Backbone of each chain as nested JSON, in Angstrom:
{
  "chains": [
    {"id": "A", "residues": [
      {"number": 1, "name": "MET", "atoms": {"N": [68.853, 103.279, 3.302], "CA": [68.924, 103.76, 2.013], "C": [69.826, 103.203, 1.314]}},
      {"number": 2, "name": "ILE", "atoms": {"N": [69.971, 103.207, -0.02], "CA": [71.03, 102.401, -0.798], "C": [71.646, 103.393, -1.593]}},
      {"number": 3, "name": "ILE", "atoms": {"N": [72.692, 103.255, -1.999], "CA": [73.281, 103.926, -3.229], "C": [73.164, 103.24, -4.465]}},
      {"number": 4, "name": "ALA", "atoms": {"N": [72.833, 104.117, -5.472], "CA": [72.738, 103.382, -6.696], "C": [73.237, 104.443, -7.779]}},
      {"number": 5, "name": "ARG", "atoms": {"N": [73.226, 104.048, -9.117], "CA": [73.607, 104.574, -10.258], "C": [72.557, 104.487, -11.169]}},
      {"number": 6, "name": "ILE", "atoms": {"N": [72.259, 105.795, -11.743], "CA": [71.15, 105.788, -12.689], "C": [71.61, 105.379, -14.018]}},
      {"number": 7, "name": "LEU", "atoms": {"N": [70.745, 104.237, -14.514], "CA": [71.101, 103.618, -15.786], "C": [70.229, 103.984, -16.938]}},
      {"number": 8, "name": "GLY", "atoms": {"N": [69.024, 104.532, -16.587], "CA": [68.064, 104.975, -17.974], "C": [66.861, 105.569, -17.336]}},
      {"number": 9, "name": "THR", "atoms": {"N": [66.093, 105.862, -18.368], "CA": [64.431, 106.464, -17.992], "C": [63.608, 105.36, -18.516]}},
      {"number": 10, "name": "VAL", "atoms": {"N": [62.548, 105.747, -17.984], "CA": [61.28, 105.064, -18.343], "C": [60.243, 106.082, -18.804]}},
      {"number": 11, "name": "VAL", "atoms": {"N": [59.747, 105.696, -19.745], "CA": [58.492, 106.633, -20.353], "C": [57.327, 105.973, -20.161]}},
      {"number": 12, "name": "CYS", "atoms": {"N": [56.328, 106.537, -19.683], "CA": [54.937, 105.587, -19.39], "C": [54.028, 106.617, -19.429]}},
      {"number": 13, "name": "THR", "atoms": {"N": [53.119, 106.815, -20.321], "CA": [52.18, 107.58, -20.686], "C": [50.973, 107.336, -19.76]}},
      {"number": 14, "name": "GLN", "atoms": {"N": [50.747, 105.987, -19.864], "CA": [49.181, 105.668, -19.073], "C": [49.809, 105.06, -17.636]}},
      {"number": 15, "name": "LYS", "atoms": {"N": [49.341, 106.019, -16.739], "CA": [49.985, 105.627, -15.306], "C": [48.734, 106.235, -14.367]}},
      {"number": 16, "name": "ASP", "atoms": {"N": [49.046, 106.005, -13.117], "CA": [48.131, 106.395, -12.133], "C": [48.077, 108.076, -12.137]}},
      {"number": 17, "name": "GLU", "atoms": {"N": [47.194, 108.784, -11.799], "CA": [47.286, 110.133, -12.14], "C": [48.091, 110.879, -11.191]}},
      {"number": 18, "name": "ARG", "atoms": {"N": [48.591, 110.302, -10.098], "CA": [49.027, 110.888, -9.073], "C": [50.73, 110.916, -9.444]}},
      {"number": 19, "name": "LEU", "atoms": {"N": [51.056, 109.806, -10.483], "CA": [52.394, 109.883, -10.952], "C": [52.704, 110.676, -12.213]}},
      {"number": 20, "name": "ILE", "atoms": {"N": [51.654, 111.483, -12.468], "CA": [51.859, 112.469, -13.681], "C": [52.745, 113.615, -13.239]}},
      {"number": 21, "name": "GLY", "atoms": {"N": [53.687, 113.667, -14.138], "CA": [54.725, 114.833, -14.04], "C": [55.846, 114.325, -13.223]}},
      {"number": 22, "name": "LYS", "atoms": {"N": [55.904, 112.944, -12.844], "CA": [56.91, 112.489, -11.939], "C": [58.155, 111.89, -13.047]}},
      {"number": 23, "name": "LYS", "atoms": {"N": [59.342, 111.905, -12.704], "CA": [60.368, 111.401, -13.657], "C": [60.607, 110.081, -13.091]}},
      {"number": 24, "name": "LEU", "atoms": {"N": [60.543, 109.045, -14.04], "CA": [60.869, 107.763, -13.383], "C": [62.438, 107.374, -14.102]}},
      {"number": 25, "name": "LEU", "atoms": {"N": [63.161, 106.744, -13.172], "CA": [64.514, 106.415, -13.66], "C": [64.699, 105.177, -13.338]}},
      {"number": 26, "name": "ILE", "atoms": {"N": [65.613, 104.403, -14.278], "CA": [65.827, 102.964, -13.897], "C": [67.49, 103.239, -13.139]}},
      {"number": 27, "name": "VAL", "atoms": {"N": [67.372, 102.63, -11.798], "CA": [68.674, 102.79, -11.131], "C": [69.2, 101.375, -10.718]}},
      {"number": 28, "name": "ARG", "atoms": {"N": [70.365, 101.109, -10.736], "CA": [71.02, 99.942, -10.242], "C": [71.709, 100.105, -9.002]}},
      {"number": 29, "name": "PRO", "atoms": {"N": [71.492, 99.485, -7.928], "CA": [72.245, 99.413, -6.722], "C": [73.498, 99.235, -6.77]}},
      {"number": 30, "name": "ILE", "atoms": {"N": [74.539, 99.956, -6.216], "CA": [76.106, 99.669, -6.353], "C": [76.691, 99.761, -4.892]}},
      {"number": 31, "name": "ASN", "atoms": {"N": [77.782, 99.05, -4.93], "CA": [78.629, 98.882, -3.497], "C": [79.266, 100.463, -3.133]}},
      {"number": 32, "name": "VAL", "atoms": {"N": [79.544, 100.533, -1.926], "CA": [80.182, 101.716, -1.556], "C": [81.544, 102.052, -2.255]}},
      {"number": 33, "name": "ASP", "atoms": {"N": [82.131, 101.024, -2.743], "CA": [83.231, 101.355, -3.664], "C": [82.946, 101.923, -5.115]}},
      {"number": 34, "name": "GLY", "atoms": {"N": [81.838, 101.887, -5.301], "CA": [81.238, 102.369, -6.669], "C": [80.97, 101.234, -7.613]}},
      {"number": 35, "name": "SER", "atoms": {"N": [81.413, 99.949, -7.26], "CA": [81.305, 98.754, -8.225], "C": [79.667, 98.426, -8.283]}},
      {"number": 36, "name": "ASP", "atoms": {"N": [79.473, 97.966, -9.611], "CA": [78.185, 97.649, -9.629], "C": [77.408, 96.304, -9.036]}},
      {"number": 37, "name": "THR", "atoms": {"N": [76.309, 96.249, -8.583], "CA": [75.698, 94.827, -8.311], "C": [74.856, 94.592, -9.432]}},
      {"number": 38, "name": "THR", "atoms": {"N": [73.915, 93.443, -9.147], "CA": [72.869, 93.065, -10.105], "C": [71.727, 93.571, -9.732]}},
      {"number": 39, "name": "GLY", "atoms": {"N": [70.808, 93.317, -10.745], "CA": [69.432, 93.97, -10.569], "C": [69.291, 95.518, -10.736]}},
      {"number": 40, "name": "TYR", "atoms": {"N": [68.08, 95.958, -10.737], "CA": [67.76, 97.41, -11.028], "C": [66.33, 97.716, -10.317]}},
      {"number": 41, "name": "VAL", "atoms": {"N": [66.164, 98.861, -9.93], "CA": [64.913, 99.307, -9.58], "C": [64.357, 100.62, -10.237]}},
      {"number": 42, "name": "VAL", "atoms": {"N": [63.052, 100.605, -10.56], "CA": [62.453, 101.76, -11.112], "C": [62.287, 102.789, -9.955]}},
      {"number": 43, "name": "ALA", "atoms": {"N": [62.687, 103.963, -9.999], "CA": [62.714, 105.05, -8.895], "C": [62.194, 106.361, -9.323]}},
      {"number": 44, "name": "VAL", "atoms": {"N": [61.391, 106.856, -8.447], "CA": [60.838, 108.333, -8.777], "C": [61.951, 109.236, -8.515]}},
      {"number": 45, "name": "ASP", "atoms": {"N": [62.113, 110.372, -9.213], "CA": [63.192, 111.354, -9.0], "C": [62.66, 112.623, -8.378]}},
      {"number": 46, "name": "THR", "atoms": {"N": [63.176, 112.837, -6.937], "CA": [62.588, 114.181, -6.686], "C": [63.672, 115.154, -6.396]}},
      {"number": 47, "name": "VAL", "atoms": {"N": [64.783, 115.208, -7.113], "CA": [65.898, 115.783, -6.765], "C": [66.413, 116.412, -8.2]}},
      {"number": 48, "name": "GLY", "atoms": {"N": [66.066, 115.967, -9.244], "CA": [66.521, 116.102, -10.707], "C": [67.742, 115.643, -10.854]}},
      {"number": 49, "name": "ALA", "atoms": {"N": [67.946, 114.304, -10.56], "CA": [69.28, 113.769, -11.04], "C": [69.439, 113.405, -12.389]}},
      {"number": 50, "name": "GLY", "atoms": {"N": [70.522, 112.906, -12.949], "CA": [70.911, 112.914, -14.206], "C": [71.514, 111.467, -14.557]}},
      {"number": 51, "name": "PHE", "atoms": {"N": [71.823, 111.122, -15.779], "CA": [72.172, 109.963, -16.29], "C": [73.568, 109.659, -15.678]}},
      {"number": 52, "name": "HIS", "atoms": {"N": [74.04, 108.447, -15.261], "CA": [75.232, 108.048, -14.651], "C": [75.364, 108.435, -13.31]}},
      {"number": 53, "name": "GLU", "atoms": {"N": [74.68, 109.422, -12.704], "CA": [75.064, 110.251, -11.313], "C": [74.805, 108.824, -10.481]}},
      {"number": 54, "name": "ARG", "atoms": {"N": [75.586, 109.091, -9.129], "CA": [75.531, 108.276, -7.995], "C": [74.263, 109.116, -7.111]}},
      {"number": 55, "name": "VAL", "atoms": {"N": [73.214, 108.118, -6.702], "CA": [72.224, 108.7, -5.879], "C": [71.717, 107.988, -4.757]}},
      {"number": 56, "name": "LEU", "atoms": {"N": [71.176, 108.462, -3.93], "CA": [70.654, 108.124, -2.585], "C": [69.2, 107.561, -3.047]}},
      {"number": 57, "name": "VAL", "atoms": {"N": [68.845, 106.21, -2.774], "CA": [67.561, 105.741, -3.151], "C": [66.848, 105.362, -1.744]}},
      {"number": 58, "name": "VAL", "atoms": {"N": [65.695, 105.707, -1.387], "CA": [64.871, 105.243, -0.151], "C": [63.995, 104.211, -0.755]}},
      {"number": 59, "name": "ALA", "atoms": {"N": [63.636, 103.532, -0.005], "CA": [62.786, 102.357, -0.633], "C": [61.624, 101.923, 0.642]}},
      {"number": 60, "name": "GLY", "atoms": {"N": [60.789, 101.377, 0.239], "CA": [59.619, 100.889, 0.875], "C": [58.781, 102.142, 1.103]}},
      {"number": 61, "name": "SER", "atoms": {"N": [57.74, 102.052, 2.103], "CA": [56.721, 103.045, 2.286], "C": [57.439, 104.468, 2.681]}},
      {"number": 62, "name": "SER", "atoms": {"N": [58.631, 104.594, 3.116], "CA": [59.189, 105.713, 3.315], "C": [59.578, 106.87, 2.215]}},
      {"number": 63, "name": "ALA", "atoms": {"N": [59.229, 105.92, 0.774], "CA": [59.666, 106.515, -0.23], "C": [58.575, 107.697, -0.466]}},
      {"number": 64, "name": "ARG", "atoms": {"N": [57.621, 107.534, 0.16], "CA": [56.323, 108.479, 0.148], "C": [56.326, 109.807, 1.136]}},
      {"number": 65, "name": "LEU", "atoms": {"N": [57.392, 109.591, 1.839], "CA": [57.429, 110.621, 2.771], "C": [58.434, 111.846, 2.178]}},
      {"number": 66, "name": "ALA", "atoms": {"N": [58.93, 111.389, 1.209], "CA": [59.88, 112.704, 0.27], "C": [58.945, 113.788, 0.089]}},
      {"number": 67, "name": "GLN", "atoms": {"N": [59.484, 114.939, 0.058], "CA": [58.558, 116.138, -0.388], "C": [58.043, 115.831, -1.607]}},
      {"number": 68, "name": "GLY", "atoms": {"N": [56.807, 116.318, -1.832], "CA": [56.097, 115.902, -3.221], "C": [55.548, 114.804, -3.525]}},
      {"number": 69, "name": "MET", "atoms": {"N": [55.836, 113.643, -2.599], "CA": [55.29, 112.191, -3.012], "C": [54.489, 111.865, -2.073]}},
      {"number": 70, "name": "LYS", "atoms": {"N": [53.873, 112.889, -1.286], "CA": [52.605, 112.524, -0.474], "C": [51.583, 111.9, -1.417]}},
      {"number": 71, "name": "ASP", "atoms": {"N": [51.212, 110.439, -0.805], "CA": [49.876, 109.809, -1.252], "C": [50.35, 109.377, -2.737]}},
      {"number": 72, "name": "VAL", "atoms": {"N": [51.513, 109.474, -3.07], "CA": [51.869, 109.008, -4.447], "C": [52.228, 107.753, -4.418]}},
      {"number": 73, "name": "PRO", "atoms": {"N": [51.764, 106.668, -5.561], "CA": [51.999, 105.257, -5.001], "C": [53.433, 104.776, -5.76]}},
      {"number": 74, "name": "VAL", "atoms": {"N": [54.412, 104.921, -4.879], "CA": [55.683, 104.685, -5.098], "C": [56.336, 103.965, -3.796]}},
      {"number": 75, "name": "ASP", "atoms": {"N": [57.416, 102.858, -4.331], "CA": [58.045, 102.65, -3.187], "C": [59.716, 102.478, -3.242]}},
      {"number": 76, "name": "ALA", "atoms": {"N": [59.987, 103.596, -4.327], "CA": [61.62, 103.722, -4.297], "C": [61.418, 105.279, -4.945]}},
      {"number": 77, "name": "ALA", "atoms": {"N": [62.303, 106.029, -4.022], "CA": [62.496, 107.431, -4.446], "C": [63.992, 107.745, -4.549]}},
      {"number": 78, "name": "ILE", "atoms": {"N": [64.111, 108.684, -5.399], "CA": [65.592, 109.313, -5.294], "C": [65.538, 110.413, -4.513]}},
      {"number": 79, "name": "VAL", "atoms": {"N": [66.123, 110.343, -3.47], "CA": [66.315, 111.618, -2.591], "C": [67.425, 112.345, -2.347]}},
      {"number": 80, "name": "GLY", "atoms": {"N": [68.539, 112.063, -3.213], "CA": [69.683, 112.749, -2.913], "C": [70.699, 112.504, -4.109]}},
      {"number": 81, "name": "VAL", "atoms": {"N": [71.448, 113.397, -4.513], "CA": [72.577, 113.04, -5.412], "C": [74.036, 113.177, -4.563]}},
      {"number": 82, "name": "ILE", "atoms": {"N": [74.61, 111.938, -4.815], "CA": [75.89, 111.878, -4.093], "C": [77.118, 112.832, -4.61]}},
      {"number": 83, "name": "ASP", "atoms": {"N": [77.679, 113.397, -3.53], "CA": [78.771, 114.025, -4.147], "C": [79.899, 113.137, -3.752]}},
      {"number": 84, "name": "THR", "atoms": {"N": [80.298, 112.688, -2.607], "CA": [81.207, 111.544, -2.236], "C": [80.862, 110.606, -1.315]}},
      {"number": 85, "name": "VAL", "atoms": {"N": [81.49, 109.611, -1.165], "CA": [81.335, 108.5, -0.277], "C": [82.585, 108.223, 0.309]}},
      {"number": 86, "name": "ASP", "atoms": {"N": [82.787, 108.2, 1.74], "CA": [84.016, 108.417, 2.514], "C": [83.709, 107.103, 3.268]}},
      {"number": 87, "name": "VAL", "atoms": {"N": [84.592, 105.778, 2.666], "CA": [84.368, 104.895, 3.731], "C": [85.85, 104.394, 4.387]}},
      {"number": 88, "name": "THR", "atoms": {"N": [86.247, 104.315, 5.53], "CA": [87.15, 104.181, 6.188], "C": [87.721, 102.749, 6.15]}},
      {"number": 89, "name": "SER", "atoms": {"N": [86.807, 101.735, 6.456], "CA": [87.174, 100.254, 6.17], "C": [86.033, 99.433, 5.545]}},
      {"number": 90, "name": "PRO", "atoms": {"N": [86.197, 98.359, 5.002], "CA": [85.26, 97.831, 4.328], "C": [84.155, 97.248, 5.164]}}
    ]},
    {"id": "B", "residues": [
      {"number": 1, "name": "MET", "atoms": {"N": [65.444, 96.159, 14.913], "CA": [66.737, 96.813, 14.985], "C": [67.871, 95.936, 14.972]}},
      {"number": 2, "name": "GLN", "atoms": {"N": [68.853, 96.279, 14.422], "CA": [70.213, 95.661, 14.207], "C": [71.422, 96.44, 14.58]}},
      {"number": 3, "name": "LEU", "atoms": {"N": [72.397, 95.606, 15.075], "CA": [73.801, 96.31, 15.42], "C": [74.371, 96.336, 14.329]}},
      {"number": 4, "name": "ALA", "atoms": {"N": [75.178, 97.732, 13.986], "CA": [76.145, 98.089, 12.866], "C": [77.4, 98.83, 13.329]}},
      {"number": 5, "name": "ARG", "atoms": {"N": [78.263, 99.028, 12.419], "CA": [79.37, 99.612, 12.78], "C": [79.71, 100.755, 11.836]}},
      {"number": 6, "name": "VAL", "atoms": {"N": [79.576, 101.93, 12.112], "CA": [79.712, 103.163, 11.397], "C": [81.104, 103.024, 10.605]}},
      {"number": 7, "name": "ILE", "atoms": {"N": [80.993, 103.049, 9.395], "CA": [82.301, 102.988, 8.576], "C": [82.443, 103.96, 7.527]}},
      {"number": 8, "name": "GLY", "atoms": {"N": [81.578, 105.037, 7.52], "CA": [82.13, 105.978, 6.385], "C": [80.721, 107.021, 6.434]}},
      {"number": 9, "name": "THR", "atoms": {"N": [80.99, 108.041, 5.687], "CA": [80.06, 109.301, 5.735], "C": [79.699, 109.326, 4.113]}},
      {"number": 10, "name": "VAL", "atoms": {"N": [78.738, 110.026, 4.035], "CA": [78.111, 110.282, 2.693], "C": [77.949, 111.606, 2.654]}},
      {"number": 11, "name": "VAL", "atoms": {"N": [78.247, 112.468, 1.583], "CA": [78.057, 113.663, 1.238], "C": [77.11, 113.827, 0.17]}},
      {"number": 12, "name": "ALA", "atoms": {"N": [75.814, 114.584, 0.248], "CA": [74.944, 114.903, -0.841], "C": [74.397, 116.055, -0.695]}},
      {"number": 13, "name": "THR", "atoms": {"N": [75.212, 117.057, -1.539], "CA": [74.549, 118.57, -1.489], "C": [73.232, 118.667, -2.05]}},
      {"number": 14, "name": "VAL", "atoms": {"N": [72.925, 118.244, -3.201], "CA": [71.587, 117.947, -3.805], "C": [70.933, 117.184, -3.358]}},
      {"number": 15, "name": "LYS", "atoms": {"N": [69.647, 117.352, -2.494], "CA": [68.918, 116.287, -2.004], "C": [67.287, 116.772, -1.51]}},
      {"number": 16, "name": "ASN", "atoms": {"N": [66.645, 115.881, -1.343], "CA": [65.125, 116.336, -0.876], "C": [65.12, 117.127, -0.02]}},
      {"number": 17, "name": "GLU", "atoms": {"N": [64.377, 118.143, -0.031], "CA": [64.183, 119.331, 0.838], "C": [64.158, 118.876, 2.35]}},
      {"number": 18, "name": "SER", "atoms": {"N": [63.449, 117.584, 2.674], "CA": [63.005, 117.174, 3.776], "C": [64.25, 116.308, 4.251]}},
      {"number": 19, "name": "LEU", "atoms": {"N": [65.64, 116.512, 3.682], "CA": [66.783, 115.672, 4.133], "C": [67.567, 116.615, 4.545]}},
      {"number": 20, "name": "LYS", "atoms": {"N": [67.242, 118.047, 4.4], "CA": [68.405, 119.123, 4.65], "C": [68.778, 119.312, 5.991]}},
      {"number": 21, "name": "GLY", "atoms": {"N": [70.002, 119.14, 6.381], "CA": [70.757, 119.196, 7.63], "C": [70.65, 117.851, 8.288]}},
      {"number": 22, "name": "ARG", "atoms": {"N": [70.466, 116.865, 7.627], "CA": [70.671, 115.507, 8.294], "C": [71.795, 114.953, 7.77]}},
      {"number": 23, "name": "LYS", "atoms": {"N": [72.707, 114.02, 8.792], "CA": [73.945, 113.709, 8.612], "C": [73.558, 112.243, 7.99]}},
      {"number": 24, "name": "LEU", "atoms": {"N": [74.366, 111.971, 6.947], "CA": [74.454, 110.613, 6.277], "C": [75.416, 109.784, 6.786]}},
      {"number": 25, "name": "LEU", "atoms": {"N": [75.507, 108.716, 7.064], "CA": [76.45, 107.868, 7.584], "C": [76.396, 106.441, 6.844]}},
      {"number": 26, "name": "VAL", "atoms": {"N": [77.709, 105.698, 6.536], "CA": [77.649, 104.377, 5.805], "C": [77.679, 103.568, 7.154]}},
      {"number": 27, "name": "VAL", "atoms": {"N": [76.688, 102.4, 7.082], "CA": [76.662, 101.368, 8.246], "C": [76.943, 100.202, 7.812]}},
      {"number": 28, "name": "GLN", "atoms": {"N": [77.775, 99.312, 8.423], "CA": [78.021, 97.998, 7.989], "C": [77.218, 96.936, 9.394]}},
      {"number": 29, "name": "THR", "atoms": {"N": [76.019, 96.53, 8.603], "CA": [75.319, 95.498, 9.777], "C": [76.273, 94.39, 10.088]}},
      {"number": 30, "name": "LEU", "atoms": {"N": [76.147, 94.177, 11.55], "CA": [77.034, 93.129, 11.969], "C": [76.105, 91.938, 12.627]}},
      {"number": 31, "name": "ASP", "atoms": {"N": [76.516, 90.725, 12.824], "CA": [75.878, 89.673, 13.594], "C": [76.075, 89.79, 14.981]}},
      {"number": 32, "name": "ARG", "atoms": {"N": [75.477, 88.579, 15.626], "CA": [75.699, 88.724, 17.114], "C": [77.259, 88.7, 17.612]}},
      {"number": 33, "name": "ASN", "atoms": {"N": [78.048, 88.195, 16.874], "CA": [79.44, 88.118, 16.958], "C": [80.134, 89.285, 16.654]}},
      {"number": 34, "name": "LEU", "atoms": {"N": [79.424, 90.227, 16.237], "CA": [79.987, 91.558, 15.746], "C": [80.703, 91.446, 14.357]}},
      {"number": 35, "name": "GLU", "atoms": {"N": [80.365, 90.197, 13.749], "CA": [81.253, 90.236, 12.456], "C": [80.294, 90.752, 11.277]}},
      {"number": 36, "name": "SER", "atoms": {"N": [80.938, 91.306, 10.32], "CA": [80.317, 92.037, 9.231], "C": [79.129, 90.97, 8.619]}},
      {"number": 37, "name": "THR", "atoms": {"N": [78.014, 91.443, 8.196], "CA": [77.109, 90.513, 7.593], "C": [76.213, 91.406, 6.673]}},
      {"number": 38, "name": "GLY", "atoms": {"N": [76.092, 91.042, 5.532], "CA": [75.444, 91.759, 4.464], "C": [76.136, 93.016, 3.801]}},
      {"number": 39, "name": "LYS", "atoms": {"N": [75.404, 93.829, 2.987], "CA": [75.911, 94.869, 2.251], "C": [75.774, 96.383, 3.208]}},
      {"number": 40, "name": "PRO", "atoms": {"N": [76.828, 97.084, 3.17], "CA": [76.728, 98.493, 3.873], "C": [75.526, 99.096, 3.34]}},
      {"number": 41, "name": "MET", "atoms": {"N": [74.969, 99.993, 4.252], "CA": [73.822, 100.842, 3.909], "C": [74.033, 102.192, 4.407]}},
      {"number": 42, "name": "VAL", "atoms": {"N": [73.43, 103.154, 3.817], "CA": [73.386, 104.526, 4.047], "C": [72.329, 104.609, 5.053]}},
      {"number": 43, "name": "ALA", "atoms": {"N": [72.654, 105.318, 6.258], "CA": [71.49, 105.7, 7.266], "C": [71.613, 107.197, 7.539]}},
      {"number": 44, "name": "ILE", "atoms": {"N": [70.56, 107.625, 8.236], "CA": [70.553, 108.983, 8.392], "C": [70.862, 108.816, 10.057]}},
      {"number": 45, "name": "ASP", "atoms": {"N": [71.428, 109.799, 10.808], "CA": [71.843, 109.856, 12.137], "C": [70.941, 110.274, 13.07]}},
      {"number": 46, "name": "ALA", "atoms": {"N": [70.436, 109.616, 13.979], "CA": [69.537, 110.373, 15.08], "C": [70.064, 110.378, 16.314]}},
      {"number": 47, "name": "ALA", "atoms": {"N": [71.342, 109.898, 16.402], "CA": [71.776, 109.872, 18.086], "C": [73.298, 110.497, 17.876]}},
      {"number": 48, "name": "GLY", "atoms": {"N": [73.913, 110.964, 17.085], "CA": [75.152, 111.763, 17.181], "C": [76.155, 110.784, 16.915]}},
      {"number": 49, "name": "ALA", "atoms": {"N": [76.179, 109.714, 16.131], "CA": [77.086, 108.711, 16.123], "C": [78.281, 109.194, 15.133]}},
      {"number": 50, "name": "GLY", "atoms": {"N": [79.476, 108.5, 15.418], "CA": [80.666, 108.936, 14.453], "C": [81.477, 107.602, 14.184]}},
      {"number": 51, "name": "ILE", "atoms": {"N": [82.437, 107.763, 13.029], "CA": [83.143, 106.823, 12.45], "C": [83.629, 105.82, 13.5]}},
      {"number": 52, "name": "GLY", "atoms": {"N": [83.515, 104.528, 13.444], "CA": [83.953, 103.478, 14.023], "C": [83.073, 102.951, 15.225]}},
      {"number": 53, "name": "GLU", "atoms": {"N": [82.117, 103.684, 15.452], "CA": [81.209, 103.693, 16.735], "C": [80.182, 102.232, 16.388]}},
      {"number": 54, "name": "LEU", "atoms": {"N": [80.053, 101.75, 17.556], "CA": [79.028, 100.397, 17.347], "C": [77.553, 101.147, 17.628]}},
      {"number": 55, "name": "VAL", "atoms": {"N": [76.796, 100.935, 16.823], "CA": [75.323, 101.591, 16.928], "C": [74.174, 100.445, 16.499]}},
      {"number": 56, "name": "PHE", "atoms": {"N": [72.987, 100.938, 16.845], "CA": [72.022, 99.93, 16.244], "C": [70.976, 101.119, 15.573]}},
      {"number": 57, "name": "TRP", "atoms": {"N": [70.352, 100.483, 14.536], "CA": [69.552, 101.151, 13.719], "C": [68.339, 100.361, 13.245]}},
      {"number": 58, "name": "CYS", "atoms": {"N": [67.413, 101.268, 12.968], "CA": [66.104, 100.617, 12.667], "C": [65.892, 100.705, 11.22]}},
      {"number": 59, "name": "ARG", "atoms": {"N": [65.105, 99.923, 10.658], "CA": [64.716, 99.991, 9.316], "C": [63.276, 100.119, 8.989]}},
      {"number": 60, "name": "GLY", "atoms": {"N": [63.101, 100.427, 7.884], "CA": [61.178, 100.54, 7.433], "C": [60.804, 101.932, 7.572]}},
      {"number": 61, "name": "LYS", "atoms": {"N": [59.514, 102.076, 7.7], "CA": [58.942, 103.306, 8.291], "C": [59.205, 104.024, 9.157]}},
      {"number": 62, "name": "GLU", "atoms": {"N": [59.392, 102.893, 10.283], "CA": [59.718, 103.389, 11.583], "C": [61.068, 104.182, 11.608]}},
      {"number": 63, "name": "ALA", "atoms": {"N": [61.967, 104.21, 10.684], "CA": [63.079, 104.941, 10.53], "C": [62.82, 106.277, 10.746]}},
      {"number": 64, "name": "SER", "atoms": {"N": [61.647, 106.78, 10.096], "CA": [61.294, 108.36, 10.269], "C": [60.858, 108.834, 11.605]}},
      {"number": 65, "name": "PHE", "atoms": {"N": [60.64, 108.075, 12.397], "CA": [59.883, 108.235, 13.691], "C": [60.832, 109.153, 14.672]}},
      {"number": 66, "name": "PRO", "atoms": {"N": [62.213, 109.252, 14.515], "CA": [62.918, 110.12, 15.36], "C": [62.92, 111.394, 14.732]}},
      {"number": 67, "name": "PHE", "atoms": {"N": [62.388, 111.74, 13.546], "CA": [62.336, 113.12, 13.095], "C": [60.865, 113.406, 12.756]}},
      {"number": 68, "name": "LYS", "atoms": {"N": [60.779, 114.509, 11.96], "CA": [59.288, 114.677, 11.606], "C": [58.683, 113.582, 10.932]}},
      {"number": 69, "name": "ARG", "atoms": {"N": [57.81, 112.634, 11.519], "CA": [57.825, 111.389, 10.942], "C": [57.097, 111.592, 9.671]}},
      {"number": 70, "name": "GLU", "atoms": {"N": [56.101, 112.416, 9.229], "CA": [55.444, 112.357, 8.158], "C": [56.244, 113.119, 6.985]}},
      {"number": 71, "name": "ASP", "atoms": {"N": [57.645, 113.667, 7.12], "CA": [58.281, 114.565, 6.509], "C": [59.633, 114.182, 6.033]}},
      {"number": 72, "name": "THR", "atoms": {"N": [60.153, 112.823, 6.63], "CA": [61.32, 112.64, 6.594], "C": [61.718, 111.326, 5.729]}},
      {"number": 73, "name": "PRO", "atoms": {"N": [62.183, 111.329, 4.45], "CA": [62.128, 110.019, 3.724], "C": [63.421, 109.291, 4.101]}},
      {"number": 74, "name": "THR", "atoms": {"N": [63.371, 108.266, 5.164], "CA": [64.469, 107.489, 5.548], "C": [63.921, 106.187, 5.828]}},
      {"number": 75, "name": "ASP", "atoms": {"N": [64.554, 104.985, 5.298], "CA": [64.312, 103.781, 5.808], "C": [65.286, 103.144, 6.441]}},
      {"number": 76, "name": "CYS", "atoms": {"N": [66.415, 103.806, 7.129], "CA": [67.443, 103.37, 7.883], "C": [67.995, 104.338, 8.607]}},
      {"number": 77, "name": "THR", "atoms": {"N": [67.797, 104.499, 9.745], "CA": [68.405, 105.357, 10.763], "C": [68.946, 104.865, 12.106]}},
      {"number": 78, "name": "ILE", "atoms": {"N": [69.952, 105.558, 12.238], "CA": [70.623, 105.162, 13.432], "C": [70.013, 105.706, 14.753]}},
      {"number": 79, "name": "VAL", "atoms": {"N": [69.683, 104.895, 15.544], "CA": [68.754, 105.307, 16.73], "C": [69.641, 105.212, 18.163]}},
      {"number": 80, "name": "GLY", "atoms": {"N": [70.836, 104.37, 18.179], "CA": [71.275, 104.418, 19.551], "C": [72.783, 104.029, 19.181]}},
      {"number": 81, "name": "ILE", "atoms": {"N": [73.95, 104.46, 20.474], "CA": [75.087, 104.158, 20.283], "C": [75.337, 103.241, 21.513]}},
      {"number": 82, "name": "VAL", "atoms": {"N": [75.994, 101.944, 21.068], "CA": [76.044, 101.026, 22.144], "C": [77.663, 101.71, 22.924]}},
      {"number": 83, "name": "ASP", "atoms": {"N": [77.46, 101.441, 24.117], "CA": [78.619, 101.865, 25.024], "C": [79.838, 101.587, 24.338]}},
      {"number": 84, "name": "SER", "atoms": {"N": [79.814, 100.165, 24.167], "CA": [81.143, 99.791, 23.978], "C": [81.032, 98.5, 23.383]}},
      {"number": 85, "name": "ASP", "atoms": {"N": [81.949, 97.541, 22.727], "CA": [81.592, 96.374, 22.285], "C": [81.49, 95.193, 23.413]}},
      {"number": 86, "name": "ALA", "atoms": {"N": [82.07, 95.683, 24.424], "CA": [82.153, 94.71, 25.629], "C": [80.786, 94.696, 26.208]}},
      {"number": 87, "name": "HIS", "atoms": {"N": [79.827, 95.829, 25.82], "CA": [78.381, 96.001, 26.536], "C": [77.507, 94.958, 25.587]}},
      {"number": 88, "name": "VAL", "atoms": {"N": [78.066, 94.29, 24.62], "CA": [77.221, 93.364, 23.864], "C": [77.431, 92.133, 24.451]}},
      {"number": 89, "name": "THR", "atoms": {"N": [76.472, 91.425, 25.096], "CA": [76.646, 90.12, 25.869], "C": [76.101, 88.947, 24.664]}},
      {"number": 90, "name": "ARG", "atoms": {"N": [76.999, 87.929, 24.588], "CA": [76.607, 86.978, 23.553], "C": [77.211, 85.675, 24.007]}}
    ]}
  ]
}
């Protein structure tokens, strides 16, 4: 899983019917110290995360294993809102 | 599977129902000389690992196999603890 920050939302009316009602967010992977990296991922939200929050993103086929994501065509899902990251050494 | 060092912990109160009760750890992947390589990842612990320990982890869908495999959204899981650094022959 990677740590990411929520950058924005995606609105998409025409989509696979299994994605109806799912919230799509743009997230950017970040380092454990909170600094930004490059790039972004569109991820489905399963926890009700909000703008600028640090979240846990699970990628690949495991994203479908999150509750409510069974048989949904996704490869990135937000599965947690991070309270703290405590790293002892880089 | 790859070797990694546990370098920190992650706390996430709000998370997908299927991740409740799971321990989240930050792992730094190591090369065969036990030098850091790549970016740290967040892993679920299936072995009872602690900070500073040398572990091995698996990624991809197989990462959910130590748990309820159809219900645990993880792409990175600690599956074993190496007895000591000296047990890595190189």
